[in-house]
C-alpha positions in Angstrom: -22.9 64.2 -29.7 -23.2 60.5 -31.6 -26.2 58.6 -30.5 -25.7 55.8 -27.8 -25.3 52.3 -29.1 -29.2 51.6 -27.6 -30.3 55.0 -29.2 -28.7 53.9 -32.8 -30.1 50.4 -32.8 -33.5 51.2 -30.9 -34.5 54.8 -30.5 -36.7 53.7 -27.6 -39.9 55.2 -27.8 -40.8 51.7 -28.0 -44.0 51.3 -26.2 -42.1 50.0 -23.3 -39.1 51.9 -22.5 -38.3 55.3 -23.7 -34.7 56.6 -24.6 -35.3 59.6 -26.9 -34.0 59.2 -30.6 -31.9 62.1 -30.4 -30.1 62.5 -27.1 -30.3 66.3 -25.6 -27.6 67.9 -23.7 -29.7 70.5 -22.1 -26.6 72.0 -20.2 -23.3 72.9 -22.0 -21.9 72.9 -18.3 -22.2 69.2 -18.2 -19.4 68.8 -20.8 -16.7 68.5 -17.8 -19.0 66.2 -16.0 -19.0 63.9 -19.3 -15.1 64.2 -19.4 -14.9 63.4 -15.8 -17.2 60.2 -16.1 -15.0 59.1 -18.9 -11.6 59.7 -17.2 -12.9 57.7 -14.2 -14.0 54.7 -16.4 -10.7 54.6 -17.6 -9.1 54.7 -14.6 -11.1 52.0 -13.2 -10.5 49.9 -16.2 -6.6 50.4 -16.2 -6.5 49.9 -12.2 -8.2 46.3 -12.7 -6.0 45.4 -15.5 -3.1 46.6 -13.3 -4.2 44.2 -10.5 -4.7 41.3 -13.1 -1.2 41.6 -14.0 0.3 42.2 -10.7 -1.5 39.0 -9.5 -1.3 36.6 -12.1 2.0 37.5 -14.1 4.0 39.0 -10.9 2.3 37.2 -8.2 2.2 40.6 -6.0 -1.3 41.9 -6.1 -2.1 45.4 -5.6 -3.6 45.5 -2.2 -4.9 48.9 -3.1 -6.4 48.0 -6.2 -9.9 47.2 -5.2 -10.3 50.3 -3.2 -9.3 52.6 -5.9 -11.6 50.7 -8.6 -14.3 50.9 -6.3 -13.9 54.6 -5.6 -13.7 55.4 -9.0 -16.7 53.0 -9.9 -19.3 54.8 -7.5 -18.0 58.4 -8.7 -18.5 57.0 -12.6 -22.0 55.4 -11.8 -23.3 58.5 -10.0 -21.9 61.0 -12.4 -23.2 58.7 -14.9 -26.7 58.8 -13.6 -26.7 62.5 -14.0 -25.4 62.1 -17.4 -28.2 59.9 -18.2 -30.8 62.3 -16.9 -29.3 65.2 -18.8 -29.5 63.2 -21.9 -33.0 61.7 -21.2 -31.8 57.9 -21.2 -33.3 57.0 -17.8 -35.4 53.7 -18.4 -39.0 54.3 -18.1 -42.4 52.8 -19.0 -44.4 54.6 -22.0 -46.9 52.0 -22.7 -50.0 54.0 -21.1 -48.9 57.7 -22.0 -50.0 57.6 -25.5 -53.1 56.3 -24.6 -53.8 59.4 -22.3 -55.6 62.7 -23.5 -52.7 65.0 -24.2 -53.6 67.3 -21.3 -53.6 64.2 -18.9 -50.2 62.9 -20.4 -48.7 66.5 -20.1 -49.8 66.4 -16.2 -48.3 63.1 -15.7 -45.1 64.1 -17.4 -44.6 67.6 -15.5 -46.0 66.1 -12.3 -43.9 63.2 -12.6 -40.7 65.5 -12.8 -41.9 67.6 -9.8 -42.1 64.3 -7.7 -38.6 63.3 -8.8 -37.5 66.7 -7.8 -39.3 66.1 -4.3 -37.5 62.8 -4.1 -33.9 64.1 -4.6 -34.4 67.5 -2.6 -35.3 65.1 0.3 -32.6 62.7 -0.1 -29.8 65.4 -0.8 -29.3 66.3 3.0 -29.2 62.9 4.0 -26.6 61.6 1.4 -24.7 64.6 2.9 -25.0 63.2 6.3 -24.3 60.1 5.2 -21.0 61.0 3.5 -20.1 62.9 6.5 -20.6 59.7 8.7 -18.4 57.7 6.6 -15.5 59.9 7.3 -15.2 58.2 10.8 -14.3 55.1 8.8 -11.1 54.5 6.7 -10.2 52.0 4.1 -7.8 49.5 5.0 -5.2 49.5 2.3 -4.9 53.3 1.4 -6.0 54.7 4.8 -8.5 57.1 3.4 -11.7 58.1 4.7 -14.6 56.4 3.3 -15.9 59.9 2.6 -14.2 60.2 -0.4 -16.1 57.6 -2.1 -19.5 58.4 -0.1 -19.2 61.9 -1.4 -20.1 60.9 -5.0 -23.9 60.1 -3.7 -24.8 63.7 -2.6 -22.7 65.1 -5.8 -24.9 62.6 -8.2 -28.0 63.5 -6.5 -27.3 67.4 -6.3 -26.4 67.4 -10.1 -29.7 65.4 -10.9 -31.8 67.5 -8.6 -30.3 70.7 -10.5 -31.0 69.1 -13.8 -34.6 68.2 -12.8 -35.3 71.5 -11.5 -34.3 73.3 -14.7 -36.1 70.9 -16.9 -39.1 71.8 -14.7 -38.9 75.4 -15.2 -38.4 75.3 -18.8 -41.6 73.4 -19.3 -43.4 76.6 -18.1 -46.1 74.5 -16.9 -46.8 76.8 -13.8 -50.4 75.4 -13.2 -49.2 71.7 -13.0 -46.1 72.5 -11.0 -47.9 74.4 -8.5 -50.6 72.0 -8.6 -48.2 69.0 -7.8 -46.4 71.0 -5.2 -49.7 71.6 -3.3 -51.4 68.1 -3.8 -47.8 66.5 -2.7 -47.9 68.7 0.5 -51.3 68.1 1.3 -50.8 64.4 1.0 -47.8 64.5 2.8 -49.7 66.5 5.9 -52.4 63.7 5.8 -50.3 60.6 5.9 -48.1 62.5 8.5 -51.3 62.7 10.7 -52.3 59.1 10.0 -49.1 57.5 10.4 -50.1 56.0 13.7 -53.1 54.3 12.1 -51.0 53.3 9.4 -48.3 51.7 11.4 -51.1 49.7 13.0 -51.8 48.0 9.9 -48.6 46.5 9.5 -47.6 44.8 6.1 -50.6 46.2 4.3 -48.7 49.3 3.8 -46.5 47.4 1.4 -49.2 46.9 -1.4 -50.1 50.7 -0.9 -46.8 52.4 -1.2 -44.3 49.8 -2.7 -47.2 48.7 -5.0 -49.6 51.0 -5.9 -47.9 54.3 -5.6 -44.9 52.8 -7.4 -47.1 51.2 -10.0 -48.8 54.6 -10.6 -45.6 56.4 -11.0 -44.4 53.8 -13.4 -47.8 54.3 -15.5 -47.3 58.1 -15.3 -44.1 57.7 -16.9 -41.5 58.4 -14.1 -38.1 56.6 -14.8 -38.0 53.2 -13.1 -35.0 54.2 -10.8 -37.1 56.9 -9.2 -40.3 54.8 -8.9 -38.5 52.4 -6.8 -36.9 55.2 -4.7 -40.3 57.2 -4.5 -42.1 54.1 -3.2 -39.4 53.2 -0.9 -39.1 56.9 0.6 -43.0 57.3 0.8 -43.0 53.7 2.8 -40.3 54.5 5.4 -41.4 58.2 6.0 -45.1 57.1 6.6 -45.3 53.4 7.2 -42.4 52.5 9.3 -40.2 53.6 11.9 -36.9 53.4 10.1 -35.0 56.4 9.1 -34.4 57.6 5.6 -30.6 57.4 6.4 -31.0 53.6 6.0 -32.1 54.2 2.6 -29.0 56.2 1.3 -26.9 53.1 2.8 -28.9 50.7 0.8 -28.7 52.5 -2.5 -24.9 52.8 -2.0 -24.6 49.2 -1.2 -26.8 48.1 -4.2 -24.5 50.0 -6.7 -21.2 49.3 -4.9 -20.6 45.6 -5.4 -17.4 44.8 -6.9 -19.0 42.4 -9.2 -20.6 45.1 -10.6 -17.5 46.6 -11.9 -17.8 44.2 -14.9 -21.3 45.9 -16.0 -19.8 49.2 -17.3 -16.9 47.0 -18.7 -19.3 45.0 -20.9 -21.2 47.8 -21.9 -18.0 49.4 -23.2 -17.2 46.0 -24.7 -20.4 45.9 -26.7 -19.6 49.5 -28.2 -16.2 48.3 -29.3 -17.8 45.0 -31.1 -20.2 47.4 -32.9 -17.4 49.9 -33.9 -14.8 47.1 -35.1 -17.2 44.8 -36.8 -16.4 41.9 -35.0 -19.9 40.6 -34.7 -20.5 41.0 -38.3 -17.5 38.8 -39.0 -19.2 36.1 -36.9 -22.5 36.3 -38.9 -20.7 35.8 -42.0 -18.7 32.9 -40.9 -22.1 31.3 -40.0 -23.8 32.2 -43.1 -21.1 30.7 -45.2 -21.5 27.6 -43.4 -24.9 27.2 -42.9 -26.6 29.2 -45.6 -27.2 26.6 -48.2 -29.3 24.2 -46.2 -33.1 24.7 -45.5 -33.9 27.1 -42.8 -29.9 27.5 -43.0 -30.6 31.4 -42.6 -32.8 30.7 -39.7 -30.1 28.8 -38.0 -27.3 31.4 -38.9 -29.8 34.1 -37.3 -29.9 32.0 -34.0 -26.4 31.1 -34.0 -25.2 34.5 -34.5 -27.1 35.7 -31.9 -25.8 32.9 -29.4 -22.2 33.7 -30.3 -22.6 37.7 -30.6 -24.2 37.6 -27.2 -21.3 36.0 -25.9 -19.1 39.0 -26.7 -21.6 42.1 -26.0 -23.6 40.9 -22.9 -26.4 43.4 -24.5 -29.4 42.4 -26.2 -29.7 45.5 -28.3 -26.3 45.3 -29.4 -26.9 41.5 -30.5 -29.9 42.1 -32.5 -28.4 45.5 -34.0 -25.4 43.4 -35.2 -27.2 40.6 -36.6 -30.3 42.0 -38.4 -28.4 44.2 -40.9 -26.2 41.4 -41.9 -28.8 38.8 -42.5 -32.3 40.2 -43.3 -31.5 41.3 -46.7 -30.7 37.5 -47.9 -33.5 36.1 -45.7 -35.9 38.5 -47.5 -34.4 37.4 -50.9 -35.1 33.5 -50.0 -38.7 34.4 -49.1 -38.7 34.8 -45.2 -41.2 37.7 -44.3 -40.2 40.6 -42.4 -42.4 39.8 -39.5 -41.4 36.5 -39.1 -37.8 37.7 -39.2 -38.3 40.1 -36.5 -40.1 37.6 -34.3 -37.3 35.1 -34.6 -34.7 38.1 -34.0 -36.8 39.0 -30.9 -37.0 35.6 -29.3 -33.3 34.6 -30.2 -32.2 37.2 -28.3 -34.2 36.5 -25.4 -32.7 32.8 -25.6 -29.2 34.3 -25.8 -29.4 36.4 -22.6 -28.1 33.4 -20.7 -25.0 33.2 -22.8 -22.1 35.1 -21.0 -21.1 37.5 -20.5 -24.7 38.2 -19.5 -25.1 41.4 -17.5 -28.3 40.2 -15.9 -26.3 36.9 -14.7 -23.5 39.1 -13.0 -26.3 41.2 -11.4 -28.2 38.0 -10.1 -24.9 36.6 -8.9 -24.2 39.6 -7.1 -27.5 40.2 -5.4 -28.3 36.6 -4.6 -24.9 35.6 -3.5 -24.6 32.8 -6.4 -21.3 31.9 -8.0 -21.2 33.7 -11.3 -18.9 31.2 -12.6 -21.6 28.6 -12.2 -24.0 30.9 -13.8 -21.8 31.4 -16.8 -21.4 27.5 -17.2 -25.1 26.9 -16.7 -26.3 29.8 -19.0 -24.5 28.0 -21.9 -26.3 24.9 -21.4 -29.5 26.8 -21.0 -29.1 28.5 -24.0 -28.3 25.6 -26.0 -31.9 24.2 -24.8 -33.7 27.2 -26.1 -31.5 27.5 -29.3 -32.8 23.9 -30.0 -36.4 24.4 -29.7 -36.2 27.5 -31.7 -34.4 25.8 -34.4 -36.8 23.0 -34.5 -39.6 25.6 -35.0 -37.7 27.4 -37.5 -36.9 24.2 -39.6 -40.8 23.1 -39.6 -41.9 26.7 -40.8 -39.2 26.6 -43.6 -40.4 23.0 -44.8 -41.5 25.0 -48.1 -38.8 27.2 -48.3 -37.6 27.6 -52.0 -34.0 26.7 -52.1 -33.5 26.9 -56.0 -30.7 29.0 -56.9 -29.0 28.9 -53.5 -25.3 27.4 -53.5 -23.1 26.0 -51.4 -20.3 28.2 -50.3 -16.8 26.6 -51.5 -14.5 25.3 -49.2 -12.0 27.9 -49.8 -14.5 30.8 -49.2 -15.3 29.3 -46.0 -12.1 29.0 -44.9 -11.3 32.5 -45.7 -14.2 33.8 -43.9 -13.4 31.5 -40.6 -9.7 33.0 -40.9 -11.4 36.3 -40.4 -14.0 35.7 -37.8 -11.6 33.3 -35.9 -10.2 36.2 -33.3 -13.8 37.4 -32.8 -15.1 33.5 -32.2 -12.5 33.2 -29.8 -13.7 35.9 -27.5 -16.9 34.3 -26.3 -15.2 31.0 -25.1 -12.3 33.3 -23.6 -14.8 34.9 -21.4 -16.7 31.8 -20.6 -13.5 29.7 -20.0 -11.5 32.2 -18.0 -14.5 32.7 -15.5 -16.0 29.3 -15.3 -12.7 27.7 -15.0 -12.0 30.3 -11.8 -9.0 31.6 -13.6 -10.1 35.2 -13.2 -13.1 36.9 -11.8 -15.9 38.4 -14.1 -14.7 41.8 -13.3 -11.1 40.8 -14.5 -12.4 39.1 -17.5 -14.4 41.9 -18.7 -11.3 44.2 -18.8 -9.0 41.5 -20.4 -11.9 41.1 -23.0 -11.9 44.7 -23.7 -8.2 44.8 -24.2 -8.4 41.9 -26.5 -11.3 43.1 -28.4 -9.4 46.6 -28.7 -6.1 44.9 -29.9 -8.0 42.4 -32.3 -10.2 45.2 -33.7 -7.4 47.4 -34.2 -5.1 45.0 -36.0 -7.7 42.9 -37.9 -11.0 45.0 -38.0 -10.1 48.1 -39.0 -10.1 49.6 -35.1 -12.3 52.5 -33.6 -11.9 55.8 -35.2 -10.5 58.3 -32.6 -13.4 60.5 -33.0 -15.5 57.7 -31.7 -13.5 56.9 -28.6 -14.3 59.7 -26.4 -18.4 59.5 -27.1 -18.0 55.8 -26.8 -16.7 56.3 -23.2 -19.4 59.0 -22.4 -22.1 56.6 -23.5 -20.9 53.7 -21.4 -20.7 56.0 -18.2 -24.3 57.3 -18.8 -26.0 53.8 -19.6 -24.1 52.3 -16.8 -25.2 55.2 -14.7 -28.8 54.5 -15.5 -28.4 50.7 -15.1 -26.9 51.1 -11.7 -29.3 53.8 -10.3 -32.0 51.1 -10.9 -29.9 48.6 -8.9 -29.5 50.9 -6.0 -33.3 52.1 -5.7 -34.4 48.5 -6.1 -31.9 47.2 -3.5 -33.4 49.8 -1.2 -37.1 48.6 -2.0 -36.0 45.0 -1.5 -34.4 45.7 1.9 -37.9 47.4 2.8 -39.7 44.3 1.8 -37.4 41.9 3.4 -37.2 44.2 6.7 -40.9 44.3 7.0 -41.3 40.7 7.6 -42.8 40.0 4.1 -40.1 37.7 2.9 -40.8 35.3 6.1 -44.6 35.6 5.7 -44.1 34.7 2.0 -41.7 31.9 2.9 -44.4 30.4 5.6 -47.1 30.9 2.9 -45.4 29.0 0.0 -44.4 26.2 2.1 -47.9 25.7 3.1 -48.9 25.5 -0.7 -50.0 22.0 -2.0 -47.2 20.5 -4.5 -44.3 21.9 -2.6 -41.3 23.1 -5.2 -43.2 22.7 -8.2 -46.1 25.1 -7.1 -43.2 27.6 -6.1 -41.5 27.0 -9.5 -44.9 27.8 -11.4 -45.7 30.6 -9.0 -42.0 32.1 -9.8 -42.4 31.5 -13.8 -45.7 33.6 -13.8 -44.2 36.3 -11.6 -41.2 36.7 -13.5 -43.1 36.7 -16.8 -45.1 39.4 -15.7 -42.4 41.6 -14.3 -40.4 40.6 -17.3 -42.9 42.6 -19.4 -43.2 45.4 -16.9 -40.1 46.3 -15.2 -37.3 44.9 -17.7 -34.7 42.4 -16.2 -32.4 44.2 -13.9 -35.0 45.8 -11.8 -36.9 42.7 -11.3 -34.1 40.5 -10.5 -32.6 43.0 -7.9 -36.0 43.6 -6.5 -37.2 40.0 -6.0 -33.7 37.8 -6.0 -33.4 38.3 -2.2 -36.6 37.5 -1.4 -37.3 34.4 -3.7 -34.0 32.6 -3.7 -34.0 32.0 -0.1 -37.3 30.4 -0.5 -36.3 28.0 -3.3 -33.0 26.9 -1.2 -35.5 26.1 1.7 -37.8 24.0 -0.6 -34.7 22.1 -2.2 -34.2 24.1 -5.4 -30.5 24.3 -6.6 -29.9 28.2 -6.7 -28.3 27.8 -10.2 -31.4 25.8 -11.5 -33.7 28.5 -10.0 -31.6 31.3 -11.5 -31.9 29.8 -14.8 -35.6 29.4 -14.4 -36.4 32.9 -13.4 -34.1 34.7 -15.9 -35.5 32.4 -18.8 -38.9 33.3 -17.6 -37.9 37.0 -17.5 -36.6 37.2 -21.0 -39.8 35.5 -22.5 -41.7 38.3 -20.9 -39.3 40.8 -22.0 -40.2 40.1 -25.6 -43.8 39.2 -25.1 -46.3 41.8 -26.6 -48.1 44.0 -26.1 -45.9 45.2 -23.2 -42.6 43.4 -23.4 -39.6 46.2 -23.9 -37.5 44.1 -26.1 -40.3 43.0 -28.5 -40.4 47.0 -29.6 -36.8 47.1 -29.5 -36.8 44.3 -32.3 -39.3 45.6 -34.2 -37.6 49.2 -34.3 -34.4 47.7 -35.3 -36.0 45.8 -38.2 -38.0 48.5 -39.1 -41.5 46.3 -39.2 -44.6 47.5 -37.9 -45.2 46.0 -34.3 -48.7 44.9 -35.0 -47.6 42.7 -38.0 -44.8 41.3 -35.7 -47.3 40.6 -33.1 -48.9 37.9 -35.1 -46.0 36.3 -35.9 -44.2 36.0 -32.5 -46.5 33.8 -30.7 -45.4 30.4 -32.1 -41.8 31.4 -31.3 -43.0 32.7 -27.6 -44.4 29.3 -27.4 -41.3 27.4 -28.4 -39.4 29.4 -25.8 -42.1 28.7 -23.4 -41.8 24.9 -24.1 -37.9 25.1 -23.6 -38.6 27.0 -20.0 -40.9 24.2 -18.9 -38.2 21.8 -19.7 -35.4 23.7 -18.0 -37.9 23.9 -14.8 -38.9 20.4 -14.8 -35.4 18.9 -15.4 -33.0 20.7 -13.2 -30.1 18.4 -15.1 -29.9 21.1 -17.8 -28.7 23.7 -15.3 -26.6 21.6 -13.2 -24.8 19.1 -15.3 -21.8 21.1 -16.3 -21.3 22.5 -12.8 
């Protein structure tokens, strides 16, 4: 099995997130599941493309198209989540585990798996019940019972439970397994006994179950999706009267938005970008154009991240495409590896607002914001951050030795531009179609995949046949891991909202001195911290339903607020010593993290200056709307 794009470029035992360097298929019987998930992904893409063709070319939309796409999407997501578990690709925090004594780390690892098994065993019968209840509702176009799509939930949960149990048994750590089961049973009995007391303290249960308990699981290395789900399950079971059935419904809803169909398609687009070399063509063009000026290679690095991000939608793909193409020449010109890596990390943070940003797509889905508006504003915000980083890079390059550096001939620039032109068109095609309201983000993602596939095949060598199936499987597994986080975070966000926490927080914020300014500063701090700890998508899904209504009540434009929180989150993502993206950049550049840590702070400072400008001047976010 070939490595996933994330694994090839990052090998996440990165101090923040862990994805094992060599994916392990623990069970040979999962091979049919891989093929089925890949087939469902293809059917979903073909269905969306057919819908686009019939709607815009024939003016006869397929009324059943969205239903088929939704059906295949939820099945692909749940099977992909099981594949991610089988391949050890679920995102988890691993900062603390290496600091523990080996025996304690082993207890945390095996005990965490046991807790995940308990969670899945508790949710499985509820998911079966949920699928049965959905049989009484039929889809409007095809007339199919909704149990056809809802059955994906118990199947996916059942597969994950089976894989987890097999993994636990193979550890042979019977003392830890038995001890965890006894402790979990005793705590369950105790909490059930004191449930009336817990109910009486109201929202003080939130920091206990959704805060402390979930945080302890996170520290113990339990994958983020299961941390959220375990915290929510514990809260609903011991501190509320809401049935667990509701949790399954929220997970389904959190994973099933039609807008989220674009997530796996843009993940696939990033794989095609890497396989065809379209991103490298853009890098070569910018190098020929700017490589002869002082700080030119720094400009090329930042500009490449800006443009390549507009194709892949993935920070890891961006960094892994740009770094190998530019770092050798930058070293020759005297750039130190830590400085280059620091610029790589912060440049990737800058580029995350450039469409097609998966974070913006998810944010638009959960917060009910126009994705076209987010894409349009994202370009402008990335330009602000690009400018502050470029100014810093120019100042740092004031003593750069340019002797021996020749300007590329006009003919060479033209030749490289001709090769790069099809790749350069793609980010502007994506932004133009979505921003202009011509097509939805989901439709544009499929159009972009077809365009990249054809352009790659005719001009860049294409995708080898041996790579196609692994690429589809990788996309399904990666998407399943992402979407399971979204579903679990959606359930936790619902629990926070229904508890009255959002209302109480809104009342508290409205009474703060300074009004919207105080709220904006508090939001920056919150998302900086969560960006370090949780990574982008979980933080967005968890807090967006709570924070955005408060921002709106204070008169803050939703697009402006979105740009502020996404930028803050990305800065946190790249900030050492915890930021996940920081370690990914170090791994891709093959530079020790402790060396880069000393060099990255000026660049983090530049991004923070840009963030304050974006927060203080709404015009940057709204001028192009």
